[in-house]
TORLUMRO-833839 format. One record per atom (N, C-alpha, C): x, y, z; residue in one letter; atom name. Coordinates in nm, 3 decimals. Atoms other than C-alpha are relative to their C-alpha. Layout:
+---------+---------+---------+------+------+
|      xx |      yy |      zz | resn | name |
+---------+---------+---------+------+------+
|       X |       Y |       Z |    A |   CA |
...
+---------+---------+---------+------+------+
***
This chain:
+---------+---------+---------+------+------+
|      xx |      yy |      zz | resn | name |
+---------+---------+---------+------+------+
|   0.022 |  -0.055 |   0.130 |    A |    N |
|  -9.820 |   1.861 |  -8.860 |    A |   CA |
|  -0.008 |   0.134 |  -0.008 |    A |    C |
|  -0.009 |  -0.133 |   0.008 |    L |    N |
|  -9.766 |   2.196 |  -8.984 |    L |   CA |
|  -0.086 |   0.051 |  -0.131 |    L |    C |
|   0.081 |  -0.085 |   0.128 |    F |    N |
| -10.016 |   2.411 |  -9.222 |    F |   CA |
|   0.057 |   0.124 |  -0.008 |    F |    C |
|  -0.069 |  -0.135 |   0.039 |    N |    N |
|  -9.825 |   2.694 |  -9.379 |    N |   CA |
|  -0.020 |   0.058 |  -0.122 |    N |    C |
|   0.039 |  -0.055 |   0.100 |    S |    N |
| -10.032 |   2.800 |  -9.655 |    S |   CA |
|  -0.071 |   0.119 |   0.012 |    S |    C |
|   0.066 |  -0.143 |   0.008 |    A |    N |
| -10.162 |   3.156 |  -9.733 |    A |   CA |
|  -0.029 |   0.034 |  -0.122 |    A |    C |
|   0.027 |  -0.067 |   0.115 |    H |    N |
| -10.316 |   3.353 |  -9.983 |    H |   CA |
|  -0.075 |   0.126 |   0.033 |    H |    C |
|   0.027 |  -0.138 |  -0.018 |    G |    N |
| -10.343 |   3.733 |  -9.968 |    G |   CA |
|  -0.022 |   0.084 |  -0.102 |    G |    C |
|   0.025 |  -0.090 |   0.112 |    I |    N |
| -10.461 |   3.989 | -10.165 |    I |   CA |
|   0.026 |   0.140 |   0.087 |    I |    C |
|  -0.045 |  -0.153 |  -0.051 |    W |    N |
| -10.274 |   4.347 | -10.115 |    W |   CA |
|  -0.055 |   0.108 |  -0.091 |    W |    C |
|   0.059 |  -0.098 |   0.097 |    K |    N |
| -10.529 |   4.592 | -10.263 |    K |   CA |
|  -0.081 |   0.098 |   0.110 |    K |    C |
|   0.122 |  -0.087 |  -0.078 |    S |    N |
| -10.744 |   4.877 | -10.128 |    S |   CA |
|  -0.127 |  -0.058 |   0.016 |    S |    C |
|   0.143 |   0.080 |  -0.013 |    F |    N |
| -11.081 |   4.738 | -10.007 |    F |   CA |
|  -0.084 |   0.019 |  -0.127 |    F |    C |
|   0.101 |  -0.042 |   0.120 |    L |    N |
| -11.262 |   4.908 | -10.313 |    L |   CA |
|   0.047 |  -0.083 |  -0.127 |    L |    C |
|  -0.080 |   0.094 |   0.088 |    E |    N |
| -11.023 |   4.709 | -10.526 |    E |   CA |
|  -0.019 |  -0.153 |   0.016 |    E |    C |
|   0.014 |   0.110 |  -0.017 |    V |    N |
| -11.074 |   4.397 | -10.368 |    V |   CA |
|  -0.142 |  -0.066 |  -0.066 |    V |    C |
|   0.122 |   0.069 |   0.064 |    T |    N |
| -11.334 |   4.152 | -10.550 |    T |   CA |
|  -0.065 |  -0.109 |   0.081 |    T |    C |
|   0.049 |   0.133 |  -0.063 |    E |    N |
| -11.551 |   3.868 | -10.425 |    E |   CA |
|   0.070 |  -0.106 |  -0.029 |    E |    C |
|  -0.079 |   0.123 |   0.042 |    A |    N |
| -11.355 |   3.637 | -10.623 |    A |   CA |
|   0.131 |  -0.004 |   0.085 |    A |    C |
|  -0.123 |  -0.002 |  -0.090 |    D |    N |
| -11.048 |   3.745 | -10.420 |    D |   CA |
|  -0.046 |  -0.052 |   0.112 |    D |    C |
|   0.023 |   0.048 |  -0.101 |    I |    N |
| -11.221 |   3.696 | -10.110 |    I |   CA |
|  -0.041 |  -0.171 |   0.030 |    I |    C |
|   0.037 |   0.129 |   0.001 |    S |    N |
| -11.370 |   3.365 | -10.199 |    S |   CA |
|   0.134 |  -0.086 |  -0.014 |    S |    C |
|  -0.141 |   0.075 |   0.022 |    E |    N |
| -10.998 |   3.242 | -10.322 |    E |   CA |
|   0.060 |   0.015 |   0.145 |    E |    C |
|  -0.061 |  -0.018 |  -0.125 |    N |    N |
| -10.863 |   3.371 |  -9.991 |    N |   CA |
|  -0.051 |  -0.078 |   0.105 |    N |    C |
|   0.082 |   0.097 |  -0.085 |    L |    N |
| -11.121 |   3.187 |  -9.783 |    L |   CA |
|   0.035 |  -0.160 |  -0.023 |    L |    C |
|  -0.027 |   0.145 |   0.066 |    K |    N |
| -11.061 |   2.880 | -10.008 |    K |   CA |
|   0.148 |  -0.073 |   0.055 |    K |    C |
|  -0.126 |   0.043 |  -0.042 |    V |    N |
| -10.694 |   2.877 |  -9.948 |    V |   CA |
|   0.045 |  -0.027 |   0.172 |    V |    C |
|  -0.035 |   0.003 |  -0.157 |    N |    N |
| -10.668 |   2.965 |  -9.561 |    N |   CA |
|  -0.094 |  -0.062 |   0.063 |    N |    C |
|   0.102 |   0.065 |  -0.075 |    V |    N |
| -10.986 |   2.840 |  -9.417 |    V |   CA |
|  -0.032 |  -0.157 |  -0.049 |    V |    C |
|   0.034 |   0.138 |   0.049 |    E |    N |
| -11.117 |   2.555 |  -9.651 |    E |   CA |
|   0.119 |  -0.101 |   0.017 |    E |    C |
|  -0.105 |   0.084 |   0.001 |    A |    N |
| -10.773 |   2.406 |  -9.709 |    A |   CA |
|   0.066 |  -0.006 |   0.141 |    A |    C |
|  -0.044 |   0.028 |  -0.131 |    G |    N |
| -10.677 |   2.442 |  -9.341 |    G |   CA |
|  -0.097 |  -0.109 |   0.077 |    G |    C |
|   0.104 |   0.085 |  -0.070 |    F |    N |
| -10.990 |   2.262 |  -9.223 |    F |   CA |
|   0.006 |  -0.133 |  -0.069 |    F |    C |
|  -0.017 |   0.126 |   0.051 |    A |    N |
| -10.924 |   1.972 |  -9.470 |    A |   CA |
|   0.136 |  -0.057 |   0.043 |    A |    C |
|  -0.105 |   0.056 |  -0.037 |    F |    N |
| -10.578 |   1.961 |  -9.348 |    F |   CA |
|   0.001 |  -0.061 |   0.123 |    F |    C |
|   0.037 |   0.032 |  -0.148 |    A |    N |
| -10.672 |   1.952 |  -9.006 |    A |   CA |
|  -0.050 |  -0.130 |   0.017 |    A |    C |
|   0.064 |   0.102 |  -0.006 |    R |    N |
| -10.923 |   1.699 |  -9.047 |    R |   CA |
|   0.093 |  -0.138 |  -0.013 |    R |    C |
|  -0.090 |   0.113 |   0.026 |    E |    N |
| -10.678 |   1.442 |  -9.190 |    E |   CA |
|   0.113 |  -0.019 |   0.117 |    E |    C |
|  -0.076 |   0.019 |  -0.136 |    A |    N |
| -10.409 |   1.535 |  -8.909 |    A |   CA |
|  -0.048 |  -0.041 |   0.112 |    A |    C |
|   0.057 |   0.019 |  -0.115 |    I |    N |
| -10.638 |   1.491 |  -8.642 |    I |   CA |
|  -0.042 |  -0.145 |   0.007 |    I |    C |
|   0.048 |   0.134 |   0.012 |    L |    N |
| -10.771 |   1.143 |  -8.780 |    L |   CA |
|   0.121 |  -0.083 |   0.019 |    L |    C |
|  -0.140 |   0.074 |  -0.009 |    A |    N |
| -10.421 |   1.039 |  -8.791 |    A |   CA |
|   0.036 |  -0.025 |   0.134 |    A |    C |
|  -0.028 |  -0.001 |  -0.123 |    F |    N |
| -10.344 |   1.159 |  -8.452 |    F |   CA |
|  -0.077 |  -0.087 |   0.099 |    F |    C |
|   0.107 |   0.066 |  -0.051 |    K |    N |
| -10.643 |   0.988 |  -8.313 |    K |   CA |
|   0.058 |  -0.173 |   0.013 |    K |    C |
|  -0.048 |   0.137 |   0.007 |    E |    N |
| -10.471 |   0.650 |  -8.425 |    E |   CA |
|   0.101 |  -0.016 |   0.097 |    E |    C |
|  -0.125 |   0.014 |  -0.080 |    N |    N |
| -10.148 |   0.735 |  -8.224 |    N |   CA |
|  -0.038 |  -0.059 |   0.142 |    N |    C |
|   0.016 |   0.036 |  -0.143 |    D |    N |
| -10.104 |   0.569 |  -7.890 |    D |   CA |
|   0.064 |   0.126 |   0.070 |    D |    C |
|  -0.053 |  -0.133 |  -0.082 |    I |    N |
| -10.034 |   0.845 |  -7.626 |    I |   CA |
|   0.152 |  -0.020 |   0.056 |    I |    C |
|  -0.149 |   0.018 |  -0.040 |    D |    N |
|  -9.662 |   0.882 |  -7.565 |    D |   CA |
|   0.029 |   0.034 |   0.155 |    D |    C |
|  -0.021 |   0.018 |  -0.151 |    D |    N |
|  -9.469 |   0.869 |  -7.239 |    D |   CA |
|  -0.025 |   0.157 |   0.055 |    D |    C |
|   0.026 |  -0.139 |  -0.052 |    K |    N |
|  -9.542 |   1.264 |  -7.195 |    K |   CA |
|  -0.159 |   0.011 |  -0.023 |    K |    C |
|   0.144 |  -0.020 |  -0.004 |    G |    N |
|  -9.919 |   1.213 |  -7.250 |    G |   CA |
|  -0.080 |   0.057 |  -0.136 |    G |    C |
|   0.052 |  -0.077 |   0.139 |    K |    N |
|  -9.955 |   1.352 |  -7.628 |    K |   CA |
|  -0.015 |  -0.105 |  -0.117 |    K |    C |
|   0.030 |   0.074 |   0.115 |    R |    N |
| -10.076 |   1.222 |  -7.930 |    R |   CA |
|   0.060 |   0.061 |  -0.127 |    R |    C |
|  -0.048 |  -0.077 |   0.108 |    G |    N |
|  -9.976 |   1.481 |  -8.164 |    G |   CA |
|  -0.023 |   0.146 |  -0.012 |    G |    C |
|   0.001 |  -0.136 |  -0.019 |    T |    N |
|  -9.952 |   1.860 |  -8.238 |    T |   CA |
|  -0.012 |   0.040 |  -0.141 |    T |    C |
|   0.015 |  -0.052 |   0.150 |    L |    N |
| -10.104 |   2.038 |  -8.535 |    L |   CA |
|   0.031 |   0.177 |   0.011 |    L |    C |
|  -0.043 |  -0.132 |  -0.017 |    I |    N |
|  -9.952 |   2.408 |  -8.575 |    I |   CA |
|  -0.055 |   0.073 |  -0.141 |    I |    C |
|   0.041 |  -0.094 |   0.104 |    F |    N |
| -10.114 |   2.665 |  -8.816 |    F |   CA |
|   0.081 |   0.110 |   0.009 |    F |    C |
|  -0.054 |  -0.131 |   0.027 |    T |    N |
|  -9.907 |   2.959 |  -8.920 |    T |   CA |
|  -0.076 |   0.097 |  -0.010 |    T |    C |
|   0.112 |  -0.115 |  -0.001 |    G |    N |
| -10.081 |   3.286 |  -8.878 |    G |   CA |
|   0.063 |   0.152 |  -0.050 |    G |    C |
|  -0.049 |  -0.145 |   0.036 |    A |    N |
| -10.041 |   3.667 |  -8.919 |    A |   CA |
|  -0.056 |   0.090 |   0.093 |    A |    C |
|   0.053 |  -0.121 |  -0.082 |    T |    N |
| -10.082 |   3.991 |  -8.726 |    T |   CA |
|  -0.148 |   0.026 |  -0.057 |    T |    C |
|   0.107 |  -0.011 |   0.051 |    A |    N |
| -10.378 |   4.026 |  -8.968 |    A |   CA |
|  -0.131 |  -0.077 |   0.061 |    A |    C |
|   0.091 |   0.078 |  -0.050 |    S |    N |
| -10.551 |   3.757 |  -8.789 |    S |   CA |
|  -0.089 |   0.042 |   0.114 |    S |    C |
|   0.041 |  -0.045 |  -0.115 |    I |    N |
| -10.606 |   3.966 |  -8.492 |    I |   CA |
|  -0.037 |   0.150 |  -0.040 |    I |    C |
|   0.010 |  -0.153 |   0.047 |    R |    N |
| -10.583 |   4.321 |  -8.651 |    R |   CA |
|   0.010 |   0.031 |  -0.135 |    R |    C |
|  -0.031 |  -0.025 |   0.132 |    G |    N |
| -10.633 |   4.419 |  -8.992 |    G |   CA |
|   0.067 |   0.145 |  -0.020 |    G |    C |
|  -0.067 |  -0.151 |   0.018 |    N |    N |
| -10.482 |   4.740 |  -9.139 |    N |   CA |
|  -0.039 |   0.034 |  -0.137 |    N |    C |
|   0.039 |  -0.021 |   0.153 |    T |    N |
| -10.496 |   4.906 |  -9.451 |    T |   CA |
|   0.086 |  -0.103 |  -0.119 |    T |    C |
|  -0.038 |   0.109 |   0.078 |    M |    N |
| -10.456 |   4.691 |  -9.748 |    M |   CA |
|   0.016 |  -0.151 |   0.020 |    M |    C |
|   0.009 |   0.148 |  -0.062 |    T |    N |
| -10.523 |   4.390 |  -9.552 |    T |   CA |
|  -0.161 |  -0.063 |  -0.008 |    T |    C |
|   0.137 |   0.046 |  -0.006 |    S |    N |
| -10.906 |   4.370 |  -9.614 |    S |   CA |
|  -0.024 |  -0.158 |  -0.081 |    S |    C |
|  -0.007 |   0.134 |   0.095 |    G |    N |
| -10.834 |   4.071 |  -9.891 |    G |   CA |
|   0.087 |  -0.091 |   0.079 |    G |    C |
|  -0.074 |   0.088 |  -0.078 |    F |    N |
| -10.602 |   3.901 |  -9.641 |    F |   CA |
|  -0.046 |  -0.031 |   0.131 |    F |    C |
|   0.034 |  -0.001 |  -0.145 |    A |    N |
| -10.729 |   3.952 |  -9.283 |    A |   CA |
|  -0.116 |  -0.127 |   0.006 |    A |    C |
|   0.089 |   0.076 |  -0.022 |    P |    N |
| -11.044 |   3.752 |  -9.332 |    P |   CA |
|   0.023 |  -0.150 |   0.013 |    P |    C |
|  -0.029 |   0.131 |   0.020 |    G |    N |
| -10.888 |   3.428 |  -9.421 |    G |   CA |
|   0.095 |  -0.036 |   0.122 |    G |    C |
|  -0.097 |   0.037 |  -0.113 |    K |    N |
| -10.604 |   3.438 |  -9.143 |    K |   CA |
|  -0.108 |   0.013 |   0.120 |    K |    C |
|   0.085 |  -0.012 |  -0.124 |    S |    N |
| -10.872 |   3.550 |  -8.895 |    S |   CA |
|  -0.098 |  -0.138 |   0.021 |    S |    C |
|   0.082 |   0.123 |   0.000 |    G |    N |
| -11.089 |   3.245 |  -8.988 |    G |   CA |
|   0.059 |  -0.116 |   0.023 |    G |    C |
|  -0.095 |   0.109 |  -0.015 |    L |    N |
| -10.788 |   3.010 |  -8.968 |    L |   CA |
|   0.041 |   0.010 |   0.157 |    L |    C |
|  -0.013 |   0.002 |  -0.140 |    R |    N |
| -10.732 |   3.145 |  -8.609 |    R |   CA |
|  -0.103 |  -0.066 |   0.092 |    R |    C |
|   0.125 |   0.040 |  -0.088 |    A |    N |
| -11.071 |   3.085 |  -8.490 |    A |   CA |
|  -0.002 |  -0.153 |  -0.023 |    A |    C |
|   0.015 |   0.133 |   0.020 |    L |    N |
| -11.058 |   2.734 |  -8.643 |    L |   CA |
|   0.113 |  -0.066 |   0.104 |    L |    C |
|  -0.117 |   0.073 |  -0.100 |    A |    N |
| -10.706 |   2.648 |  -8.458 |    A |   CA |
|  -0.061 |   0.021 |   0.153 |    A |    C |
|   0.033 |   0.008 |  -0.126 |    Q |    N |
| -10.868 |   2.771 |  -8.143 |    Q |   CA |
|  -0.100 |  -0.087 |   0.048 |    Q |    C |
|   0.111 |   0.098 |  -0.014 |    S |    N |
| -11.175 |   2.570 |  -8.171 |    S |   CA |
|   0.055 |  -0.137 |   0.012 |    S |    C |
|  -0.078 |   0.120 |  -0.023 |    L |    N |
| -10.988 |   2.267 |  -8.243 |    L |   CA |
|   0.102 |  -0.040 |   0.127 |    L |    C |
|  -0.063 |   0.018 |  -0.110 |    N |    N |
| -10.765 |   2.317 |  -7.965 |    N |   CA |
|  -0.073 |  -0.031 |   0.122 |    N |    C |
|   0.085 |   0.025 |  -0.106 |    K |    N |
| -11.055 |   2.322 |  -7.725 |    K |   CA |
|  -0.058 |  -0.126 |  -0.010 |    K |    C |
|   0.060 |   0.156 |   0.037 |    E |    N |
| -11.218 |   2.004 |  -7.864 |    E |   CA |
|   0.099 |  -0.100 |   0.007 |    E |    C |
|  -0.079 |   0.120 |  -0.016 |    F |    N |
| -10.921 |   1.797 |  -7.901 |    F |   CA |
|   0.118 |   0.010 |   0.096 |    F |    C |
|  -0.079 |  -0.026 |  -0.134 |    G |    N |
| -10.714 |   1.914 |  -7.620 |    G |   CA |
|  -0.009 |  -0.113 |   0.092 |    G |    C |
|   0.053 |   0.122 |  -0.078 |    K |    N |
| -10.914 |   1.655 |  -7.432 |    K |   CA |
|   0.050 |  -0.148 |  -0.031 |    K |    C |
|  -0.053 |   0.143 |   0.093 |    S |    N |
| -10.780 |   1.377 |  -7.666 |    S |   CA |
|   0.157 |   0.002 |  -0.012 |    S |    C |
|  -0.141 |  -0.004 |  -0.002 |    N |    N |
| -10.403 |   1.481 |  -7.592 |    N |   CA |
|   0.041 |   0.065 |  -0.111 |    N |    C |
|  -0.046 |  -0.050 |   0.105 |    I |    N |
| -10.387 |   1.653 |  -7.930 |    I |   CA |
|   0.015 |   0.171 |   0.019 |    I |    C |
|   0.003 |  -0.142 |  -0.008 |    H |    N |
| -10.259 |   2.019 |  -7.924 |    H |   CA |
|   0.010 |   0.054 |  -0.154 |    H |    C |
|   0.001 |  -0.078 |   0.125 |    V |    N |
| -10.348 |   2.263 |  -8.170 |    V |   CA |
|   0.047 |   0.146 |   0.013 |    V |    C |
|  -0.017 |  -0.150 |  -0.027 |    S |    N |
| -10.205 |   2.618 |  -8.199 |    S |   CA |
|   0.023 |   0.063 |  -0.146 |    S |    C |
+---------+---------+---------+------+------+
***
């Protein structure tokens, strides 16, 4: 399963609004969470294949998930949150032969 959604605000920090951040987190983190939940539930129903795997969930990312820059204060929080979600899911569901990256 591939989650390739993003919402970025490319403004200086003082131009970014709370509504901008809310929308960014909704598209990147909330939607990523909902997508992951459905994908993992479906994967858990799969039999383990001949390589010992049930499924793979991939989130596309951005450098801003690790390191912010000028004009990314409205983009980096969502991608950083999505990256942390992916890492957490990989730790939790790797034991069930579901790979998350």
